N, C-alpha and C positions, 0 to 999 in steps of 0.2 A: 235425413231427419224425418221421423214419423209424423210429428205434429208440431210444425213451427209456431202455430198460433197458440199453443199451450205450453211452449217451452220457457216462458217467463223472461224473454229477452226483449220485450217491447213490440212484438209482432202481433197485431190484433186482427188482421184481415189481409186480403190479397192486394188491395189497392196501394199505389205508391205512397200515399199519405198515411198508411196504416202500419208503417214500420220505420225504425230509425233510418236516417238518411245514409248511414254508412254500411247498412246491411243489404245484401241481395242474395238470391239463391232460389232453390226449389225444395218443396216438401215431398215426401214419399210416404203418405199414409197408406198402410198396407190394405190390399183389397180383401178385407175381412168378409164383407157381405158376399162378394163373388165366390170366395172359397167355400163358405158354408152352403151357399146356394148350389154350387156344383156337387158337393157331397150329398146334399138332399136329392138332387136330380138322379145321382147314381144309385141312391138307396132311399126311396120314399118311405121306407120303414124306419128311418133314422129318428129315434125318439129321445135318446139321452146322449148328449155330447159332452165329453170331458175336456177340461182345460187345466193346465198347470200355469200359474202366473205369479208374479212378484208384485205385491201392492206398492212397493217402494219405487216402482218405475212408472213415471208419468205416461210414457208411450204405451206401456203394457195396459195401463188402466184405460187409456183412450180406445185401444183396440177391443178391450173387453166390453166396454159400453156399446160399441158397434155390434159386437157379437150377440149381446143380450137382445138388442133391437131386432136383428134378423131372425134370431131363434124364436122370439115371441111371434113373429109373423108366420113362421113355418111350423109352429107347434112343437118346437124342440125344447127340451129341458137342458139348460146349460149347467153342468155339474162342475163346481170349482174345487181346486186343490191348490193351496198356497205353498210356495217355496221361496223363501227370502234369500237363499243362497244355493249353490249347486249341491251341497251336502244334503239338502233336504229334498232334492228332486226324487230320489229313489222311493222314499216313503210316500211322497205326494202322488206319484204315478201309481204305486201299488194300491193306494186308497181309492183312486179313481176306478181301477180295474175291478176292485171288489164291489163297486156300486152298480154293477151290471150295465155299464155304458156300451154304446154301439160303436163309438169311434172316439178318437182323441184329436183335438185341434190345438195347435201351438201357434200363437200370433207373434207380434213383435216384442217378445219378452227375452231379454238377454240371458237371464238365468236358465230358463227352459231351453233356449236355443243352444246354450253352451253344453247342455246335457242331452241333446236330441238323440244321440246314439243309444243312450241308456233307456230313454222313454220308448223308442222304437223297439228295442230288444224285448222289453217287458210286455209291450203291447202285442208283439208278434207271438210270444209264447202263449198269450191268451186268445190269439186269433182275432185281435182287434186292430183295424187299420188306423194309421195316423196320417193326418194331413196337416200341412203347415202353410205359412206365408213366405217360405224360402224355397225357390225352385230347386236349389241344390240339394235339398233334403230328400228328394226322390232318389238320388244316387245312394243315399244312406239307408234306404229301406222304407221311407214314407210312401204311402200310396200316391200322393201327389203334393206338390208345393206350388202355390200360386202367389207370386210376388212381383217385385219390380225387377226389370232388366236394368241392373245397376250400371252396366257399361253405358247404356243409352242415357241414363240419368247423369253419368259423368260427362257425357258429351254435351248435354244441355247446360250443365254447370260451366263447362269450358267455354261454351259460346258466350255466356254472361261475362266470364272473366276476360275473354278477348275483347268484348265490347267495352268493358271498363278500361282496359289497357289502351284501347283506341280513343278514349276520351269521354265515353258516356258515363254519366253519374249514376252511382248505385241507387240513389233516391228515385230514379225514374222507372225502375223495374217493378213489375207486379211480382208478388211472392205467392205462387200457386202450388197446389199439390199436383205433381205430375207422376203418373204411374204407367209407364210403358210396360204392360203386363207380360210376364213370362211364365209359362206353365212347364213344370218338370213332372213327368209321369212315369211311374215304375210299372211296366207291363208285367213283370214277373210277380210282383206283389198282387196286382189285379187278378192275374190268372189263378192265383192260389187262394183267393178270397172265398168265403162261404157264400151261400145263396143271398139274394136280395141286391147284391152289388152288380150293376150292369154298366156297360159302356154307353155314353150318351152322345148325341150329335154335337152338343156344346163342346165337350172335350175333344172329340174327333176334329171339329172345325178349328179349334185353337191350335191343336198339334199340327194340323195340315198347314195352317197359315204360318206358324213358326218355321216349319220345314221349308216352305216356299220362300220365306224371307231370309232364312239363315244363309250366310255366305258359305258357299261350297268350297271345300278344300281342293285346290287345283290337283289334277291328276299328273303327277310327275312321272310321265312315261319316258323311259330311256330311249332317245332317238335311235332308230335302226335296230332296236332289239325286238325279237319275237318271243312273247310269253307263251309258255306251254302249260295247259291244264289237262290233267288226266281225270276223267270222270267215269266212275263205275256205277252201274245200276243192275238190279238183280235180274230183270226180265223186260223185254220190250212190250210193256203194258201201257195203256192210255195214261195212267197217272204219271208215269215217268216221262212219257213223251210230252205231256203238257208242261211238266216241271222243267224239262230241258228247253222247251220253247221259251218259257219265261226266263230261264237262265241266260239263254243266248240273247234275247231281246235286252235284258238288263245289262249284259256285258257290252253290247253294241252301243247303247246309250251312254255308257261310261267311257267310250273311246277304244274298246278292245274289239277289233274287227278281224274275223277269221279270214285268213289269206293275206292279211296285211301285217298286223302285229300280234296276232293270236293264232296259236295252234290248239284246237280243242280235240283231244283224243278220247273217244268213247269206247267203253268196253262193258259188255253185260255178260252175265253168267248163264243166260238162257234158262233161268229158273232152277238151275242145278247148283245146290249148295256146295257140292264137292268140287265144282269148277271155280268157285270164288277165289281161293288162294292163287290159282294160276292167273286168273283175270287181273287180280291186284298186282301180281308180280310183273305181268306184261306192261302195266302202266308205270310201275316203279322203274323198270328198265329204260323207259323213255326219258328219265330224269326230268320230271315235271317241276315247275315252280310251285305247283299246288295240286294236291289230290282232293277231288270232290267226290264225296260218297253220298249216293241217294239210296236210301233204305237202311234199316238197322243192320242186316247181315253184312252189307257192303261196308258200313262204318266199322263193324267189328273186325272185318278182314283187313281194312286199311290200317287200323291201329296195330294189328298184329304183324303186318308185313311191310309197313311203309318206311321203316328204318329212320324215323325222326323227321320225315318230310311233313311240312305243314298240311293240315287236313281241315277242310270245311265241309259240313254235312247239311243235308236237307232231306225232306220226306222221311224223317226218322222220328219214331214215336218213343223209342227207349234208348236214348244215348248213354245213360248211365249204366244200364244193363249191358250195353255193348262195350263198356270199358272206357268211356270218355272221361270219367272222373267221379268224385264223390257227390257233387251237386252242380247245379247250373253255374255257380260262381267258382267253385273249386274243381277245376277240370285239368286235364293234361295240358301242359304249356304249349303244345303244338296243335291242339285240337279245339275247334269251336264250331258252332253252327246254328241252324234253325230247327227247333223241336216242334213236333206236332203233338198237341195235347189231345189225344183221342183215346177212346171214343168220347164224343161231346155229349154232355148231359142234356143240352138243348134238343138234341135229336130225339131223345126218348120222351121229353116233355111233349113235343109235337106228335110223335108216333102214338102216344096214348090218347092224345086229343082226337086224332083221326080214328083210332080203334079203341074206344074206352073200355071194351070188354076183354081186352087182352090181359092174360095172366101169366102165360108161359111163353118165353121168348127163346128160340133156339139159335145156336151159333156153331159153325165149324171153325176150327182153329188148328194151327200147327204148333205143337209144343216145342219143336226144335228151333223155331224162330224166336229170338229174344223179344222182339216187338210183339209177336202174337201171344206169347206167354204172359207178358206184362199186361197187354190189353184185355185179355180174358179175365184177369184178376180185377182190373179196373172196372170192366163191364159188370162183373158180379156185384161190386160195391154199389154202382149206380142203380142197378135193378133192385137190389135189396132195399135201398132207400125209398124206392117207389112201390114196395110190396109186390114186386114182380119176381118170378122164378126164372133163373137161367138154366137152360138145358143145353149142354155142350157135348160135342162129338169131335174127337181128334181126327185129323187128317194129315198125312205126312207128304203126300205128293198129289199133283193135280189129277192123276188117273184114278185116285180113290174117291173123287168128289161125287160122281153120279151115284155110286153105291151108298156113300156115307150120308148124302143129303136125304136119300130115301129113308135111311135109318133114323135120321133126325126127325123127319116128318112123321114117322111111325110112333114117335114119343108124344103125340098129341100136342104139339106146340101150336100156339095161336098166331105167331109171327116169327119170321126168320130175320136175323141180323147178319148181313154179309160183311164180314171183316175185310179190311184192306191188306191183310198180310199177303205175301207174294204167292203163296200156294192157292189160297181161296180166290184171290183176284183173277187168276188165270182160269178158274173153273166157274166163273160167274154165269155164263150162258147155260150151263148144265143146271145150276142152282135155280135160276129164274124159271126155266122150263119145268122143272120138277114141282116148284111151288105153285105155278099156274095150274098144273094138272091136278093138284090137290086143293086148289082154292085157298091157299095160304099166302097172305101178303108178305112181301119181303121189303126190308129197308136196308140201305147201304151206308157204309161208314163214310165214304167220300164220293165226290162227283165223278171220279173215274169209273165207278161201277154203275153209273146211272145211264138210262137210255134204253135198257133192254128189259125193263119190267119192274125195277125197284120203285117204290112210291116216292121216297124221300131220302135225302142224305144230309149230313151236316158235319163239316170238318174244315180245317184250314185249307184254302184253295191252293192246289199245286202250282198254278201259274204264278200267283202272287208270291208264294214261297220261293219259287225259282228266281224271281226277280230280286227278292230280299237276299237270297243266297249269292246272287251275282254281286250285289253291292258289298256284301261281307267278304267275298273272294277278292275283290279289287283292293279293299283295304289291306288285306294280308299281302297280296302280291306287291303292293307299293310300299311295304315296309312295316306296317303295323303288326305288333305281335299278337297272335291268337290268345296268348295267356291273359291279356288285358281285355278281352272281349267276352262278356258272359254269353252262355248258351241262351238263346232268346226264343220264346214261343212265337208261332205264327200270329199275325196281327188280327185276323178276323175270320170267323167261321163263315163258310160259304154254304148256303142252303138251297139246293135245287129241288124242284118238284117235277114229277112226270104226270102231266095232266091226263094223258091218255090212259096210263096205268091206273090212276085214281078213278077215272070214269069206268074202266072195266071192272074195278072192284066195288062200283056203286058207292063211292065215297065222294061227298061234296066237301071240298076243303073250306075251312072257315076263312072269312075275309081277312082276319088278322094274319093268318098263315100266308095268304096270297100277298099281303102287303110286306111280310117279312122276307119272302123268297127272293133269292138273288138270280136264279136261273130257272127257266121253264123248258122242259122237254115236251115235245109233241103237243103243241097248242090246241090243235083240232077245234077250230071255231064251229059253232052250231050249224052254220050253213054248209059244212063239209068242204068249203072252198077257202082259199087263203083270205084272211081278213083284209079288207080294203082300207088302207090308210092314205089320207090326203094331207099334204103339207103345203101351206101357202106362205110365201115370203113376199116382202114388199120390194126389195131391191137386192141385187147380188153384189155385195162387197165382201171383202176378205173376212171380216169379223162374222157376218151373218152366215157365210158359207161354212165357217168353223162350227157354228152352232148347229147347222144342218148335219154336218159330219158327226157331231156329238150325238145327235138323235139316232143316226144310223148305227153308230158304234154301240149305243145302249141296246138297240134291238139285237145286234150280233152277240154282244157279251152276255146278254140275258137268255141266250139260247135259241132265239127265233131265227128261222131259216127263210130267207127271201124266196118267194115263189111257192114254198110249201106252207109256211105258217101265215105269211102276209104278203101283200104287194104295197109298194109305196109310190104314189103319184105326186109329183111336185109341180106347183104353179108359182110363177113370179109375176108380180104386177108391174115390174120395171119402173118402180117409183111413181106410177100414175094411179091416183085414187079412182079415176073413172074406170081404169082397167081392173082395179081391185074389185070394184062392184060387180063387174062382169064375171070375174073369177069366182066370187062367192056365190053368184047365181048358179054357176055350173056345179059348184060343190053341193049346193042344196039339191040339185037334181040327182047327183050321184049317190047321196045318202051313205057316206062311208061309215065304217065301223068306228073310226076315230078321225078327228080333224086336228092337226097340229098347226098352230099359227106362229109365225116368226115376226117379231117387231110389235111395238105398241099400236101403231095405226091398224095393222091387220087384226090384232086381238080386239081392239075396240069395235071395229066394223063387224067382225064375226059375232062378238058377244051380243051386239044389238040385233042380230038376226034371230035370236032365240031358237037356234037349231035344236032339233030333237035327238041329236046324236052327240056323243062325247066331244068336248073341245079341250084340248091341252095346249096351253100357251107357253112360249119361251121367248127370251130376249124382249121382255116387256116390263112396264112399270107396275107397281102395286095397284091392283084394281080398286082398292079402297081409296087410295089417293087420287085415282083417276075418276072417282065418283061413279063407277059403273054399277055397283050393287046397292042402289038406294033402297030397293025393296027386298034385300036379302040375297045371299049367294045362290045363283042358279045351281040346280042339282047336277047339271051336265058339264060343269067347268071345274078344272083343276089346273095347276101349272106352277111355274117358277118365275118370280119377279126379282128385280134387283132392288137395292137400296144404296144408290150411288154414294160412295164414301167421300163426298166432296169436302166434308169437314176434316177428315183425316188427311186428304190430299193437301188442303190449305195448311194444315199443321206441318206436313212434310215440307212444303214450300218455305214456310217460316223457319224451319230447322236448318234449311240450307241457305237462307238469306235472312239473317237476324234483323236487317234494316228494312225488310219488306213492308211497305205501307199500302200498296194498291195492287190488286189482281184483276185481270180481265177475263171475261168469258164471252164466247160467241155462240149463238144458238138460233134455232129455227122456232119462232113462236107458235107455229102451227102444230108443233108436236107436243103433246101433253107430257111425254116423258122428259122433254127438254125443260119445260116449265117447272116440273118437280125438282129437277137438279138445280136450276137457277135459284128457286126459292130456298132450297136447303143451303146453297152456297151463301146466299145473302144473310141467312140467319147465322151461319158459321162466321161470316165476316163481322157481324155484330158481336158475337161471342168472343172472337179472337182479336177484335179491334183492327181489322184490315178492311180497307175500302174496296168494295166490289164494283168494278166498271163493266157494264155489259153492252153488247152490240148485237143486233139481230141480222139475220140473213135469210132470204127466201129461196135463193138459188146458189149453186156453187160459185157462180161469177160474182156474187156479192161478198164472198168470204175474204178476199184480200183487202178490200176497203174496210170491212168490219174489223179485221185484225189491226189494220193500221190505225183505225179510230181509237181503239182502247189503248194502244201503245202511245199514241200522241197525247191522250188524256192522262197518262202517267202510270199505266200498268207496267209493273216490273216483272211480271210473270203471267202466264196464261193457264187457266184450268179449263179443260174441255171434258164434257161428260154427257153420256146418254143422248146422243143426237145423231140420227142417221145421215143428215146432210153434212154435218161437221166431219163425221167419220169418213164419208165418201170423198169430201173435198179437203182432207187433212193436208195433203202435200202443198196446197196453195197457202194454207195458214202457216205451215212450218217454214216455208220460204220467206214470208214476210217477217215472222218472229225471229228467225235466225239472223236475217240481215240486220235486225235491230238489236241482236244479242239478248233476246228475251227467252227464258226457259219456258218449256211447255210441260205441264203436268196433266195427267189423264186418268180417267176411270175405265177407259176401254183399252185393255192391255195390249191388243194387237198393234196399237199405234206406237208402242215402244220400238217395234221393229222398223217403224217408219221414222225413227229419230226423235220421238218424244223423249224428254229427259228423265222422267220418272212418273210413278203413279201407283195407285192402289185401286184394284178393280177385279172384275170377274174374268175368268177364263171362259170365253164364249163356247169353246168346245165342251168344257165341263158343264156349263149352263145348259147347253143343248142335251148333253148326256143325262143330266138330272131330270130334265123334262121328258126325255125319251124313256127313262125308267118308269115314270108315271104312266106314259102311254102303254108300255108293255103290260103293266099291272091292270090297266083298264081292259086291254085285250084278253087278259087272263081271267077277267071276271070281276074285278073290283069296281064298284060304282064310283064315278068321279067324286060324288059328294063325300065319300069316305076317304078320299085322298086329299092331301093338303094343298093349300095355296100358300106357298112358303118362299122365303128369300133364298138366294143362291147360297150354297154351302161352302164353296171353295173360292177364296180370294187370292189374288197375287199382289205382292208388294215388290216394286222395283225402285230402289233408291237411285237418285242421281249419282252418276259415277263419282267416286272419290279417288284420291291418289292411291293407286294400288301398288303392292310390292312388285318389284321387278323380278324377272325370272320367267318361268313358264307361264304363259298367258293363254287364256281361252277366248279373250275378247280383244279387239283392236285398242291400241293406245288412243287416248283422246288428246289431240294436239290443238293448240290455238296459236295463231299468228296475227300480230297486231301492227299496223302501220299508223303513223301519226298523220301522214298526208300522202296523196297520190303523186309522187314525183318519180323521175327516172331513177334516182339513186335508191329510193325506197323499193321500187319495183324490182330493180336489179338485185338488191339484197334478198328480197322475197323469193325471186326466181332461183337464186343460188341456194337458199335454204331448202326449198322444195326439191330441187334437182339433187342436191347433196344427200338428202334422206333417201330418195329413190335409188340413187347410185349405190347406196350402202345395202341395197337389197330389200328395203321395206316397200311393201305394196299397199297403196292407198285402198281402203275398203276392207282389206284382209288384215293388215298389220297395224294400220292406224286410220283414224278418221280426223281430217283437218278442217277446222273452221277458221276462216280469215276475217279480220275486221279492219276497217279503215275509219279513223276518227275525223277525216276530212279537215284536219287542222284545227279542230274544235276541242278545247280542253274539257268542257263539260261532257261532250260525247265520249272522249277518251276515258274520263272518270267512270261513266256509266258502263263502258265496255269492261273495264277492270273489275267493277262490282259484279258483273255477270260472270266473268271468268272465275272470280273467287268462289261464287256459289256453285259453279260447275265442278269444282275440285278436279281439275284436269291433270293429266299426267305430265304435260310439259307445255310451257308458255314460251313462245319465241317473239321477241320484240325488236323493232327496227326504229332507231333514232333515240336521242337522249330523253326527250319529253316522255316517250312511250316507256322507256326503262324506269324513269323516275315515278311515273304513275303506277307501274307494276309493283315497284318496291313499296309504295304507299298503300295500295288498295287490293292487290291480287292475293294477299294472304302469304304469311311467312312460310307456309308449307308448300306453296306453289314453286316448282322448279322452273327456273328462268334461264334462257339463253338469249344473249343480246348480240346485235351487230348493227352497223351504221351509227355507232355511238363514238363520239370523239374521245371520251375518257370515262371509262366505267367507274374508276375510283372517284373522280371528280363528281360524277352523277350520284354518288352516295352508296355504291354497291360494295365498298370495302375500304380498307386502309391502304392496301397495295395490290399488285397483281396476283400475289400469292396469299395474302391475308385478307380474305373477303368474306362476304356473307355466305353462309353454308348452302343456300338454295340458289345461288347465282353464279354463272360463268358466261364467257362470251368473247367476241372479237371486237376490239375497238378499231375505228377507222380514222384515227388521227391523221390529218392531212400532212403531206410531206413539206413542211414549212421551210426546212433548211434547203431542200432542193429547189423550191420556188424562189427563195431569196437569191440563190445562186443564178438561176435562169434570168431573173429580172436584172441582176447586176451585170450579167454577161450580154444580154440583148439590148440594154439601154445604158451604155457606159456613163452618160451624164446624169443618171438618176440620183436624186437626193431624198425625195419624199414619196412615199407610197401611201395611197389612201384606201380606206375600206369602211364599210358600214358594219355595225354589229348590234346585237340585241342584248341589252343588259339583263333581261328577264330570262335568258337561256344560259344555263351554266356552260354548255358546250360552246356557245358563241363567245362568251367571256374568255374561256380557256383558249380557244382558237386565236382570238385577238392577242392575248398575251404571248402565246407561243410564236405567232407570226412576228410580233414585235421583237422578241428575243432573237429570232433567226435573222431578221433584217439588220438589227444592231450589230451582229457579228460581221456584216458587210459594210458597216458604217452608214446604214440607211435608217431613215426615220419613218415610223408608222403614224399616219394621221387617221384617227378612228373617230367616226361620228356615230353616236348612239341613235337607235331607232326603237321606239316603244310600240308602234303599231304599223300595220301594213299601209295605212293611209299616209304615214309620214315618210315613206320611202322616197317618193319623188322629191320632196322638199329637202330631205337629207342628202340626196344625190347632188342636188344643185349646190347645197352648202359645201359638200365635199369638194366638188370641182372648183369652188372659189377659194380653196385653201392653198392654192399654189402647189398642188401635187404634180408629180411627173407621170405617174401611172396609177391605175386603179388595180389593186389586188384583192378581189372580193372573196372573203372567207365564206364558209358555208354555214348557214343556220336556217331554221325553219321559218323565220319571219321574213328575212330578206330574199330567200330563194324564190317565192312566188313573184316578187317585184323586180327580179334581176333585169328584165328587159328594159325597165325604166332607168335602172342604174347604167346599163350599157349605152342607152341612147343619149343620156346626159353626158356621159364620158366621151362618146363619139362627137357630140356637138362641141366639145371643148378640146377635140383632137388628142384625147388621152387613150392609149391602148389599155385594154382590160385583161388582166391575168386571172384565171379562175381555177378552182379546185374541184369543180363538178363538170364532168363531160357533157351533161345535159345543157349546160349554159353556153356551149360553143355555138349553138344554132341561133342564139340571141345576141351575139356580138363578142363572144370571147375570142381572144387572139391566140393565147397559149393556155393550155390546160395541163396541169400536173395533178393527177388525181389518183385516188385509190380505185382499184377495180372492184366495184361493189358487188358484182356477181361472184367474183372470187372470194370476197369477204363473206358472202352468204354461204359459199361452199365450205369455207373454213369453220364458220359457225355451225353448219350442219354436222360437221365431223364431231364437234363437241356434243351436239344434241344426240347423235347416235351413241356416243359413249354413255350418256346418261340413260338412254332407253335400254341399253344393254346392262345397266346395273351400277355404273359408277355414280358417285355422289358429286353434285356440282361443286361442293366445297373443296373437293380434291383436285379440281381442274383449274389451273391458273388462267387468268386473263392474258391475252396478248394482242398486240396490234397486228393488223393484217400485213402480210408481206407483199401483197400485190401493188403494182403501180403502173400507170400508163401516162404517156406524153402525147398530146394532140396539138397539132399546129394548123392554123388557118393561114396559108401562104398569102392569100390575097390581102388580108388585113395586115399581115406582118410587113408586106411591101408598102402598103399605104402609110404605115407609121415608121417606115425606115428602120425596122429593127435589125440588129446585127445578129445574123443567124450563122452559127458555125456549121461546118459540114457534118460534124458528129451529131449535132442537134437535129439537122434535117434527116439524117439517116436513121436516127433513133425514133423520131416522132412518127406518129400516124398522121397523115395529111388529111385534114378535115375538108369535106366537100359538102355541097348543099344537100345531096341525097342522103347523107349520113344521119 
């Protein structure tokens, strides 16, 4: 519902008293403002925005009002066209296009949405992009759709429904607008847009976050199978070597390992077109699962000679010309791939900026190569648009290049463009040499041609294209049809600069170009020595070391070579502020070309020194919030700070526990970054109506007590954020929290690997990498004051584990095991369960992770445990004893799969109508005591017996059932059961005295959770009255039992484990019947039997295990 407050059903606001008591739910007001703001960021020249809408729809009118508001703010004219039904949409859309609009926006209007395909087609014909508030419209041809993730909205609504079914009143809920935003983006539409439309960091970040959070489809690799890929490329040139490296790395990350389950067969034509058919035929004879073609000629050959084998291509600029199809969407059913849209217009924008007097640009090309023929036509169009003249010379093989480049230079060209066709690429050294001799600058089509004299290049990166091609290849090999996968352009142009070549040409690159560049060749610092870079860290923990690795990765990926372009010296203060002072003193003396600080304390200390050299910070808080720049930002500082998403993490915790009322946080108050996180969480708690409980710690030894403190005060979840002490001491926090069954949510995502349950936060590696990129640009000549102080760009979201589909798994099963109390029978059941799972071949840590709980006989604790398990959404819950099973049925969630053991009667406990007709999520092994067998043993060993006494607990269903079953078994032997009820453990002694006064002949004590702890008192009172005690629990023999006939609880655990294994392998619990354990054991205390003059048959003595004191 777009606008519940305006729906006319009595909802006037978000508060519980502002809606009818029988209504509950969520609103989903479309993100109109965000959509239009994104479009404006992508095209600041957006002045006229068209919209088709139906005034008869209240939701459409509400969205339109919001659109008018943001358009006024941005200086956009909103041009309206009305369509009251779908038949009017065609004319409405045509009228908009005729009014010279720059784009069309469609909000929450059902008439327009029903005709969105028509609107998009009309707009495309006019070259006008369409954006909407429906993410799915991007698949239909819209530039983007920003709207609600309705699946998540459905989950929110389901949580409310479940809470109502569990007894909560609809009147108690707030009715709020909840928009979990989802962005659909059409890269093909974007690639074909006219000028002015550019990719923005906002869009990139949203897409990256969605990609990180999206559940990945499991790779269903066939066990024991080796996949074979045949890969062809035209010539062993750098561009292909880089692409193949990316392809291999991408395959490896997706589980395809050469030598294990992958055979990668490479074949190149050595630059000889005549050899291509033979090279392709060689690959086809190997019967590959997939042909991969790198380069346009290789693609053309693969299509001609592959005999229908599936083909994936990359490093191809002319797939349609090579015969792949009519368009990127209409292509051959067995062919798809990654297309390079080159030459890139951006390259010539920068080239003319560097050399504004250029008028004539020369190029060599090979007309016999389809890609080269296409690119020369595209190049001419690009240059014509810029009033530049193309001078071209054909070349058919590499040997012709020295002569033909001289011929080209003789035509008085001002600049040479080196195309990346296979012929020209192999002659690049000869081209650069000739150009240098003539004093003519050369620019290159892609990075593979850089490093030998070209000033600049700009094109999709071969490494990233190789990785994208690997992902595409895996999809095909695992069963997806190429026919349904559009040909897709490379995601981003890579722009390298050769600083040495620019210097030789006496060209000073503008700062904006240095800021845009992705890679720098030949840094050549002014000192003629490697630039000295110093990095100072506070403490070496895993997260911070990842950040340092990210910095180093940025230096390498951006082209800098250690020892040649720079040196990196690292210092660590080992967590000591006094040592940090000494380190910074040393840095001051060294006067590096750049200082990189890691952590907020190091950044603060360094910033206060007012160094006269550049300072780039990473893994630090926002300096504005730290109060560092009271007198304005220093010119020598830039960096990347976080903005801990504790508000979103709190929201996540609430989503996974709808009853959550209090959350705890532990922090070090001496760290400013920690104080920022705590304050933000407190505000989030106020906004979301959750109590925030905090505890401070000064050292790691304080952390366990601090954790226990917030838990004891009522915290049902922990949120940990941006604190070096907490990160370092996380294992101690985790131990205390998990023992209490408390989930932990984090903003430092490396803690997920240390068993945090979920979180939203930064990748420390990417954080360091983002800061490292700033440092490289500083070294390249960009003043720090012209670089941003900005938040992290990439965040990671890890949801707490939910019940996953069984089958192929990439992560361990999450198992929980709950005992009601710590007794021998429960421990034996537990041991059998664990051993049984391991005996089935499951390895803890690899195949499953097990967390065990013990309620210590306390029902409130048991209730809390089940609430925690419900929020954990585990794969399987194993319970021991009847109270534990009943608590699980009430509180663990109907979706939680349950296996029980140590339960007298699963049906009686509420798990079903019969052993075969039971709840669909439950199965297990009952351990009903052998009452008939015990009645027979009592009758045989005490011939004069008439009355048998027992205590029972009316509050335990298993105790009542045991009492009744024992009574029935005794009555078959003509014996009477005298049963005394016990309501608390304090009553056991008095009840035992009362029982012994009832003129009973023996005591036969049934098993329940209340009388078990007090059995020693029962046995002592019986002994004082000279009454033998018969028991059903072997653990009670040590306290005075004479004869025990019991189930073997270890074996019962093994039997339950067998059912658990069947569930883990994919069977549904509802298809697995309950059954009683088949195990049984007889134990005899000969000394006590002789004392009470029991009549022992030889069979009984031979069958029984003789109890001794040592047992």
